[in-house]
Every structure is written in C-alpha cells, then in structure tokens.
One Martini backbone bead per residue (centre of mass of N, CA, C, O) as a GRO file, in nm:
protein
  348
    1MET     BB    1  -0.039  -1.784   3.352
    2GLN     BB    2  -0.142  -1.630   3.051
    3LEU     BB    3  -0.198  -1.755   2.765
    4LEU     BB    4  -0.355  -2.006   2.901
    5ARG     BB    5  -0.600  -1.898   3.056
    6PRO     BB    6  -0.830  -1.882   2.833
    7VAL     BB    7  -0.818  -2.185   2.780
    8VAL     BB    8  -0.895  -2.290   3.064
    9GLU     BB    9  -1.153  -2.117   3.121
   10ARG     BB   10  -1.297  -2.257   2.846
   11GLY     BB   11  -1.220  -2.559   2.796
   12ILE     BB   12  -0.993  -2.606   2.587
   13GLY     BB   13  -0.857  -2.865   2.356
   14SER     BB   14  -0.796  -2.670   2.099
   15VAL     BB   15  -0.526  -2.477   1.931
   16ALA     BB   16  -0.479  -2.213   1.710
   17VAL     BB   17  -0.174  -2.075   1.585
   18VAL     BB   18  -0.193  -1.765   1.410
   19GLY     BB   19  -0.050  -1.594   1.138
   20MET     BB   20  -0.061  -1.306   0.941
   21CYS     BB   21   0.253  -1.350   0.913
   22LYS     BB   22   0.563  -1.353   0.885
   23ASN     BB   23   0.722  -1.273   1.182
   24CYS     BB   24   0.484  -1.241   1.430
   25GLY     BB   25   0.530  -1.471   1.671
   26LYS     BB   26   0.413  -1.765   1.661
   27THR     BB   27   0.636  -1.952   1.782
   28VAL     BB   28   0.663  -1.806   2.050
   29SER     BB   29   0.369  -1.850   2.131
   30LEU     BB   30   0.372  -2.156   2.120
   31ASN     BB   31   0.599  -2.196   2.330
   32ARG     BB   32   0.451  -2.066   2.564
   33LEU     BB   33   0.220  -2.266   2.574
   34VAL     BB   34   0.392  -2.512   2.626
   35GLN     BB   35   0.521  -2.415   2.890
   36GLU     BB   36   0.260  -2.363   3.051
   37ALA     BB   37   0.137  -2.646   3.020
   38SER     BB   38   0.372  -2.802   3.147
   39THR     BB   39   0.365  -2.657   3.423
   40ALA     BB   40   0.047  -2.743   3.461
   41GLY     BB   41   0.037  -3.063   3.360
   42LEU     BB   42  -0.019  -3.087   3.063
   43SER     BB   43  -0.097  -3.275   2.803
   44LEU     BB   44   0.054  -3.291   2.475
   45GLY     BB   45  -0.027  -3.172   2.144
   46LEU     BB   46   0.115  -3.163   1.800
   47THR     BB   47   0.079  -2.953   1.504
   48SER     BB   48   0.052  -2.876   1.143
   49ALA     BB   49  -0.034  -2.673   0.843
   50GLY     BB   50   0.286  -2.713   0.783
   51LEU     BB   51   0.582  -2.540   0.873
   52ASP     BB   52   0.780  -2.583   1.178
   53GLY     BB   53   1.116  -2.525   1.319
   54GLU     BB   54   1.300  -2.404   1.143
   55GLN     BB   55   1.612  -2.245   1.146
   56ALA     BB   56   1.539  -2.066   0.880
   57ASP     BB   57   1.448  -1.814   0.693
   58ILE     BB   58   1.370  -1.823   0.351
   59ILE     BB   59   1.384  -1.503   0.306
   60TRP     BB   60   1.588  -1.363   0.533
   61GLY     BB   61   1.787  -1.587   0.703
   62HIS     BB   62   1.712  -1.593   0.982
   63ARG     BB   63   1.675  -1.703   1.281
   64LYS     BB   64   1.464  -1.943   1.432
   65PRO     BB   65   1.257  -2.062   1.645
   66ALA     BB   66   1.217  -2.338   1.812
   67VAL     BB   67   1.038  -2.617   1.874
   68TRP     BB   68   0.914  -2.716   2.190
   69VAL     BB   69   0.917  -3.027   2.388
   70PRO     BB   70   0.806  -3.234   2.614
   71ARG     BB   71   0.790  -3.494   2.784
   72GLY     BB   72   0.519  -3.695   2.636
   73ALA     BB   73   0.460  -3.573   2.388
   74VAL     BB   74   0.246  -3.549   2.108
   75LEU     BB   75   0.300  -3.588   1.744
   76ALA     BB   76   0.239  -3.453   1.411
   77THR     BB   77   0.462  -3.559   1.147
   78ALA     BB   78   0.702  -3.585   0.934
   79ARG     BB   79   0.926  -3.831   0.897
   80GLU     BB   80   1.160  -3.651   0.761
   81VAL     BB   81   1.178  -3.459   1.051
   82LEU     BB   82   1.244  -3.625   1.314
   83GLY     BB   83   1.583  -3.566   1.311
   84LEU     BB   84   1.583  -3.218   1.329
   85GLY     BB   85   1.610  -3.245   1.638
   86SER     BB   86   1.661  -3.297   1.998
   87ALA     BB   87   1.443  -3.481   2.026
   88VAL     BB   88   1.320  -3.787   2.147
   89LEU     BB   89   1.162  -4.014   1.921
   90GLU     BB   90   0.856  -4.215   1.899
   91VAL     BB   91   0.700  -4.414   1.691
   92LEU     BB   92   0.352  -4.511   1.672
   93GLU     BB   93   0.218  -4.403   1.388
   94GLU     BB   94   0.021  -4.381   1.111
   95THR     BB   95  -0.214  -4.166   0.936
   96GLY     BB   96  -0.232  -4.140   0.598
   97PHE     BB   97  -0.102  -3.870   0.565
   98VAL     BB   98   0.009  -3.573   0.374
   99SER     BB   99   0.267  -3.364   0.333
  100ALA     BB  100   0.498  -3.161   0.186
  101LEU     BB  101   0.720  -3.382   0.335
  102GLY     BB  102   0.514  -3.615   0.368
  103ALA     BB  103   0.450  -3.853   0.572
  104VAL     BB  104   0.236  -3.882   0.852
  105CYS     BB  105   0.318  -3.910   1.193
  106ILE     BB  106   0.320  -4.050   1.522
  107ALA     BB  107   0.477  -3.915   1.818
  108ARG     BB  108   0.694  -3.948   2.104
  109ALA     BB  109   0.845  -3.789   2.371
  110LYS     BB  110   1.115  -3.917   2.553
  111GLU     BB  111   1.260  -3.638   2.511
  112ALA     BB  112   1.328  -3.333   2.539
  113GLY     BB  113   1.287  -3.076   2.272
  114THR     BB  114   1.333  -3.023   1.948
  115ILE     BB  115   1.126  -2.950   1.653
  116GLN     BB  116   0.949  -3.047   1.360
  117LEU     BB  117   0.661  -2.928   1.178
  118ALA     BB  118   0.461  -3.146   0.941
  119GLY     BB  119   0.149  -3.123   0.833
  120PRO     BB  120  -0.152  -3.117   0.735
  121ALA     BB  121  -0.373  -2.896   0.540
  122ALA     BB  122  -0.637  -3.024   0.577
  123GLY     BB  123  -0.899  -2.990   0.785
  124LYS     BB  124  -0.990  -3.290   0.821
  125GLU     BB  125  -0.704  -3.394   0.891
  126ILE     BB  126  -0.650  -3.220   1.137
  127ALA     BB  127  -0.894  -3.316   1.299
  128ALA     BB  128  -0.805  -3.616   1.306
  129VAL     BB  129  -0.538  -3.565   1.454
  130ILE     BB  130  -0.654  -3.439   1.708
  131SER     BB  131  -0.821  -3.686   1.789
  132ARG     BB  132  -0.578  -3.881   1.816
  133LEU     BB  133  -0.412  -3.723   2.026
  134THR     BB  134  -0.633  -3.738   2.240
  135THR     BB  135  -0.646  -4.048   2.259
  136LEU     BB  136  -0.324  -4.048   2.343
  137GLY     BB  137  -0.354  -3.802   2.592
  138ALA     BB  138  -0.422  -3.519   2.507
  139GLY     BB  139  -0.537  -3.226   2.669
  140LEU     BB  140  -0.368  -3.046   2.454
  141VAL     BB  141  -0.394  -2.902   2.128
  142LEU     BB  142  -0.151  -2.776   1.899
  143VAL     BB  143  -0.175  -2.548   1.614
  144ASP     BB  144   0.003  -2.467   1.343
  145GLY     BB  145  -0.042  -2.154   1.163
  146ALA     BB  146  -0.203  -1.964   0.888
  147LEU     BB  147  -0.387  -1.752   0.683
  148ASP     BB  148  -0.290  -1.928   0.424
  149ARG     BB  149  -0.386  -2.169   0.646
  150ALA     BB  150  -0.701  -2.155   0.760
  151ALA     BB  151  -0.796  -2.442   0.850
  152ALA     BB  152  -0.683  -2.443   1.147
  153ALA     BB  153  -0.906  -2.210   1.251
  154ALA     BB  154  -1.141  -2.368   1.224
  155PRO     BB  155  -1.414  -2.479   1.418
  156THR     BB  156  -1.392  -2.779   1.290
  157VAL     BB  157  -1.099  -2.809   1.419
  158ALA     BB  158  -1.068  -2.582   1.636
  159ASP     BB  159  -1.173  -2.435   1.938
  160GLY     BB  160  -0.935  -2.216   1.910
  161LEU     BB  161  -0.778  -1.877   1.888
  162ILE     BB  162  -0.450  -1.747   1.814
  163LEU     BB  163  -0.325  -1.426   1.725
  164ALA     BB  164  -0.049  -1.326   1.521
  165ALA     BB  165   0.113  -1.011   1.536
  166GLY     BB  166   0.307  -0.733   1.368
  167ALA     BB  167   0.572  -0.547   1.235
  168ALA     BB  168   0.577  -0.714   0.962
  169LEU     BB  169   0.327  -0.558   0.836
  170SER     BB  170   0.458  -0.273   0.942
  171SER     BB  171   0.619   0.045   1.017
  172SER     BB  172   0.332   0.102   1.142
  173PRO     BB  173   0.152   0.065   1.425
  174GLU     BB  174  -0.123   0.166   1.321
  175ARG     BB  175  -0.140  -0.029   1.077
  176VAL     BB  176  -0.118  -0.289   1.225
  177LEU     BB  177  -0.377  -0.246   1.402
  178ALA     BB  178  -0.576  -0.204   1.171
  179GLN     BB  179  -0.537  -0.482   1.038
  180THR     BB  180  -0.600  -0.649   1.291
  181ARG     BB  181  -0.886  -0.544   1.346
  182VAL     BB  182  -1.011  -0.643   1.081
  183ARG     BB  183  -0.938  -0.943   1.116
  184LEU     BB  184  -1.102  -0.978   1.373
  185GLU     BB  185  -1.376  -0.909   1.255
  186GLN     BB  186  -1.374  -1.145   1.052
  187LEU     BB  187  -1.322  -1.391   1.245
  188THR     BB  188  -1.574  -1.265   1.452
  189VAL     BB  189  -1.824  -1.306   1.328
  190PRO     BB  190  -2.137  -1.352   1.381
  191ARG     BB  191  -2.392  -1.538   1.443
  192VAL     BB  192  -2.640  -1.663   1.301
  193ALA     BB  193  -2.949  -1.702   1.327
  194ASP     BB  194  -3.105  -1.976   1.450
  195GLY     BB  195  -3.338  -1.991   1.230
  196PHE     BB  196  -3.123  -2.043   0.989
  197LEU     BB  197  -2.956  -2.313   1.046
  198GLY     BB  198  -3.185  -2.542   0.952
  199ARG     BB  199  -3.203  -2.475   0.621
  200GLY     BB  200  -2.965  -2.458   0.470
  201THR     BB  201  -2.869  -2.500   0.130
  202LYS     BB  202  -2.860  -2.442  -0.254
  203GLY     BB  203  -2.542  -2.421  -0.269
  204ALA     BB  204  -2.254  -2.250  -0.313
  205VAL     BB  205  -2.465  -2.015  -0.407
  206THR     BB  206  -2.699  -1.850  -0.205
  207LEU     BB  207  -3.004  -1.704  -0.215
  208TRP     BB  208  -3.146  -1.439  -0.016
  209LEU     BB  209  -3.454  -1.361  -0.008
  210ALA     BB  210  -3.696  -1.129   0.071
  211ASP     BB  211  -3.889  -1.384   0.187
  212ASP     BB  212  -3.655  -1.592   0.315
  213SER     BB  213  -3.577  -1.754   0.091
  214LEU     BB  214  -3.403  -2.012  -0.094
  215GLU     BB  215  -3.157  -1.997  -0.375
  216ASP     BB  216  -3.002  -2.115  -0.639
  217SER     BB  217  -2.773  -1.959  -0.852
  218GLY     BB  218  -2.586  -2.183  -1.032
  219TYR     BB  219  -2.308  -2.147  -0.905
  220PRO     BB  220  -2.008  -2.314  -0.813
  221SER     BB  221  -1.895  -2.015  -0.771
  222ALA     BB  222  -1.795  -1.687  -0.708
  223LEU     BB  223  -1.556  -1.720  -0.876
  224GLY     BB  224  -1.600  -1.520  -1.169
  225HIS     BB  225  -1.927  -1.427  -1.066
  226GLU     BB  226  -1.980  -1.154  -0.924
  227GLN     BB  227  -2.153  -0.975  -1.116
  228GLU     BB  228  -2.383  -1.178  -1.170
  229ILE     BB  229  -2.474  -1.210  -0.878
  230ALA     BB  230  -2.542  -0.916  -0.820
  231LEU     BB  231  -2.748  -0.882  -1.048
  232GLY     BB  232  -2.938  -1.124  -0.950
  233MET     BB  233  -3.018  -0.966  -0.675
  234ALA     BB  234  -3.162  -0.739  -0.787
  235GLY     BB  235  -3.475  -0.682  -0.626
  236ARG     BB  236  -3.469  -0.999  -0.457
  237ALA     BB  237  -3.212  -0.984  -0.268
  238LYS     BB  238  -3.050  -0.970   0.072
  239GLY     BB  239  -2.851  -1.225   0.014
  240LEU     BB  240  -2.586  -1.461   0.112
  241VAL     BB  241  -2.465  -1.805   0.077
  242LEU     BB  242  -2.146  -1.951   0.154
  243GLN     BB  243  -1.912  -2.207   0.104
  244GLY     BB  244  -1.691  -2.022   0.044
  245ALA     BB  245  -1.539  -1.736  -0.039
  246LEU     BB  246  -1.484  -1.403   0.067
  247THR     BB  247  -1.416  -1.139  -0.155
  248ASP     BB  248  -1.334  -0.856  -0.307
  249GLY     BB  249  -1.495  -0.901  -0.566
  250LEU     BB  250  -1.772  -0.953  -0.434
  251ILE     BB  251  -1.798  -0.712  -0.235
  252SER     BB  252  -1.768  -0.494  -0.462
  253ALA     BB  253  -2.013  -0.580  -0.631
  254LEU     BB  254  -2.224  -0.527  -0.411
  255VAL     BB  255  -2.167  -0.227  -0.376
  256GLU     BB  256  -2.206  -0.140  -0.679
  257ARG     BB  257  -2.497  -0.284  -0.753
  258LEU     BB  258  -2.684  -0.237  -0.478
  259ARG     BB  259  -2.666   0.007  -0.282
  260GLY     BB  260  -2.698  -0.163  -0.002
  261PRO     BB  261  -2.806  -0.372   0.216
  262VAL     BB  262  -2.611  -0.672   0.293
  263ALA     BB  263  -2.604  -1.024   0.338
  264VAL     BB  264  -2.342  -1.246   0.459
  265VAL     BB  265  -2.295  -1.601   0.466
  266VAL     BB  266  -2.063  -1.791   0.635
  267GLN     BB  267  -1.911  -2.053   0.775
  268ASP     BB  268  -1.648  -1.878   0.852
  269GLY     BB  269  -1.389  -1.647   0.913
  270THR     BB  270  -1.175  -1.803   0.723
  271ARG     BB  271  -1.346  -1.719   0.446
  272ILE     BB  272  -1.217  -1.428   0.472
  273PHE     BB  273  -1.084  -1.220   0.181
  274VAL     BB  274  -1.057  -0.893   0.281
  275SER     BB  275  -0.989  -0.586   0.252
  276PRO     BB  276  -1.006  -0.309   0.440
  277HIS     BB  277  -1.138  -0.126   0.227
  278ALA     BB  278  -1.373  -0.313   0.135
  279TRP     BB  279  -1.488  -0.367   0.416
  280LYS     BB  280  -1.562  -0.073   0.491
  281ASN     BB  281  -1.749  -0.018   0.254
  282PHE     BB  282  -1.958  -0.235   0.324
  283LEU     BB  283  -2.031  -0.134   0.611
  284ARG     BB  284  -2.106   0.160   0.528
  285GLN     BB  285  -2.359   0.042   0.350
  286GLY     BB  286  -2.479  -0.192   0.563
  287GLY     BB  287  -2.328  -0.434   0.576
  288ARG     BB  288  -2.318  -0.795   0.655
  289VAL     BB  289  -2.150  -1.055   0.853
  290GLU     BB  290  -2.199  -1.408   0.893
  291ALA     BB  291  -2.195  -1.718   1.087
  292ILE     BB  292  -2.241  -2.052   1.134
  293ARG     BB  293  -1.935  -2.072   1.264
  294PRO     BB  294  -1.794  -1.949   1.519
  295ILE     BB  295  -1.513  -1.801   1.661
  296THR     BB  296  -1.272  -1.859   1.920
  297LEU     BB  297  -1.119  -1.597   2.071
  298LEU     BB  298  -0.842  -1.576   2.300
  299ALA     BB  299  -0.592  -1.415   2.153
  300VAL     BB  300  -0.325  -1.166   2.122
  301THR     BB  301  -0.016  -1.117   1.951
  302LEU     BB  302   0.263  -0.870   1.973
  303ASN     BB  303   0.529  -0.801   1.757
  304PRO     BB  304   0.787  -0.546   1.760
  305TRP     BB  305   0.943  -0.714   1.543
  306SER     BB  306   1.143  -0.685   1.233
  307PRO     BB  307   1.321  -0.794   0.944
  308GLY     BB  308   1.313  -0.497   0.796
  309GLY     BB  309   1.453  -0.292   1.041
  310TRP     BB  310   1.223  -0.265   1.252
  311GLU     BB  311   1.113  -0.123   1.580
  312PHE     BB  312   0.921  -0.121   1.855
  313ASP     BB  313   0.804  -0.013   2.135
  314ALA     BB  314   0.691  -0.243   2.342
  315ALA     BB  315   0.513  -0.093   2.550
  316GLU     BB  316   0.361   0.094   2.352
  317PHE     BB  317   0.245  -0.126   2.165
  318LEU     BB  318   0.084  -0.277   2.381
  319THR     BB  319  -0.094  -0.040   2.467
  320LEU     BB  320  -0.217   0.016   2.191
  321GLY     BB  321  -0.335  -0.267   2.149
  322ARG     BB  322  -0.526  -0.275   2.400
  323SER     BB  323  -0.690  -0.029   2.295
  324ALA     BB  324  -0.760  -0.125   1.984
  325LEU     BB  325  -0.868  -0.451   2.048
  326GLY     BB  326  -1.027  -0.446   2.302
  327ASN     BB  327  -1.120  -0.738   2.502
  328VAL     BB  328  -0.886  -0.885   2.414
  329PRO     BB  329  -0.620  -1.051   2.484
  330VAL     BB  330  -0.287  -0.896   2.511
  331PHE     BB  331   0.045  -0.984   2.388
  332ASP     BB  332   0.397  -1.019   2.429
  333PRO     BB  333   0.591  -1.276   2.319
  334CYS     BB  334   0.875  -1.182   2.406
  335GLN     BB  335   0.810  -1.137   2.708
  336LEU     BB  336   0.703  -1.420   2.764
  337GLU     BB  337   0.967  -1.564   2.700
  338LYS     BB  338   1.137  -1.429   2.921
  339GLU     BB  339   0.959  -1.538   3.154
  340GLY     BB  340   1.038  -1.843   3.047
  341GLU     BB  341   1.355  -1.864   3.013
  342GLY     BB  342   1.392  -2.001   2.730
  343VAL     BB  343   1.238  -2.168   2.542
  344GLY     BB  344   1.430  -2.441   2.414
  345GLN     BB  345   1.688  -2.419   2.613
  346THR     BB  346   1.672  -2.465   2.932
  347GLN     BB  347   1.449  -2.719   2.881
  348ALA     BB  348   1.585  -2.936   2.679
   0.00000   0.00000   0.00000
C-alpha cells in the first residue's frame, strides 16, 4: 500500500486524481489506487469529471490503459458507455445529471472488469454524485479529473488531490519538474487568516482596502477588466478577493500597475490559471496568494514516458522529482502498476 497510504493516514473519503496534461499517467495512477484499495478491503466508488477508460488516445492514437473496477464497486457514468468495458454492471438509479456523453446513472459492478467513466463536469454535480456513492456504501470515492476540468479537485468537491505529471509536459525533465513545482505552489496556496474568513465578500471582485475593509469593485468578473481593477486599487487597496479565476492578465496588471506587494485571495487553488513566468514575477514583487478553502495534496505521480517520442530514465526522474517537489510523497505510476502485476489485466 503506497499510493493509498496518505489517503488512509489522513482519513480521506474522496480523492480527485488530476492530470496536468494528457498522457501524464493519470489513469495508471487511478488504477493503482483502485487496486490498493481493493486489496485493503475498501469498498469503492468511481466517477469522472470528463471521460476516462477509452481504448485509444484521440490525439496520438496509441492504446490507453483501461479503468479497472473490482466486484461490488459503485460508479457514476453515462448510460451510453455502460457496455463498453468487460465489467458486468447493474444499473441502480439515474442521477438526473448529464455528461458530455449523455445522462449519468449509477451502477454496481456485479463482476470485476474494465469500464469507461463519463461523469458530470460541474463541481456541485460531482459533489452530489460523491455523496450518493458514499450513501450506497463506498468507503472511498475516486474522481478522475484534469486541470482543464479543475472542478474535480476543488476542496468543496473532493477531500484530497493526487496530481499526475510527467514527460508529456516537456522533453526536459528539469522543465517538467519546474512546471509541476509551480502548479503545486498554486494548488496548495495557504489558507487566508482565520479573522478574514467570516467577513464574506462584496461581489465577484472585492477590493481589500488599506484599512482592512472590503468594497465591491463593481465588476462582474475580473476577465476583461484587469487594467481597470489594478488602476482602481492604486493608492487605496492592498489586495483583492476573487470569486472567479486568477489569470495571467490580472496578475500581470497588478505587477505592472501597483509595483509593490499585493494580496490576492481566491476560493481555492483550482481557481489559479497563471503561467510560471507571471507567477514568479508576482511573487518576486512581494505578492502573495491565499485561499479561503485550501486543498489537501496527498501525492504526486511522475510518468517518465511521453507519446511525443522521448522517455526519461525512470529511476533518475523519480529521484529528481523527490528532491525538487519538497515533502509531498512522489511516485512513478508505471513502477507502481508493475508492482500491482497489471491492474485491469490479471485481475479483471
């Protein structure tokens, strides 16, 4: 029990397995969690914030690992994909939600095998599905996600996050780890001070004034109003509270217009969509980002293989990753799968 250990030690009931990009090893990591949880005797629930378990990658065309489930697992997926795996499934109920592939239902695996997962994309719907799967007996619910479907990783949805990164990000292991390190910083920004939490906000974009009072900026969103917001802060505000996303445009406007320390409070780290260059510039100027709801990061997996034609030395890449990514547990999902003796093949 390796990848599952931080989940069990923290008493986590639901985990989002999120990939930084396609082919980062997310499905292999998900399968390893399934295998370890099954071996440990945990009852499982599964769903997805998109589609997973398809046979071939739609971009590169290579075969993808299937999602495997043990007998007794409950899952929420589109009715249209129920027959596309080897698992024998019994439909229990409809959820009332719709995925990109149609209506989402809840089913139980009567016999172990492979499945396809196509769940709802909206965070509130995923949270409702997790709650229902738990009610139906799942001791641990796993959610397949991706950073372009960040709702799955939000702390209002899943209790914890496992981030999958790898060689598909870049042909340079150093660049892969640099990008991953920045994304980890963003996802795990610290909790805003307790005294701030009970004050609420004053709109979609709230000014945090120099006297610690809050004022509605009047803008329905920061998107498209970045320069005006930064100008309106000059000389009177020390920060912002955002309901929506923190983007390159806004953070660059803050750096350019204010030229000093600025605090930005986001709902959680999944709302941060800032490039490494802009992020470092903001921090270098003394800026800080805090979250109303911090994310519990459980582990990182690093896949040394890329469909682009390059591959890193697995042992060296894992050693570099464990050195570069701090105290978070770091695993090679490909090696974990080998230790599991072919999840989804020998155990189906």
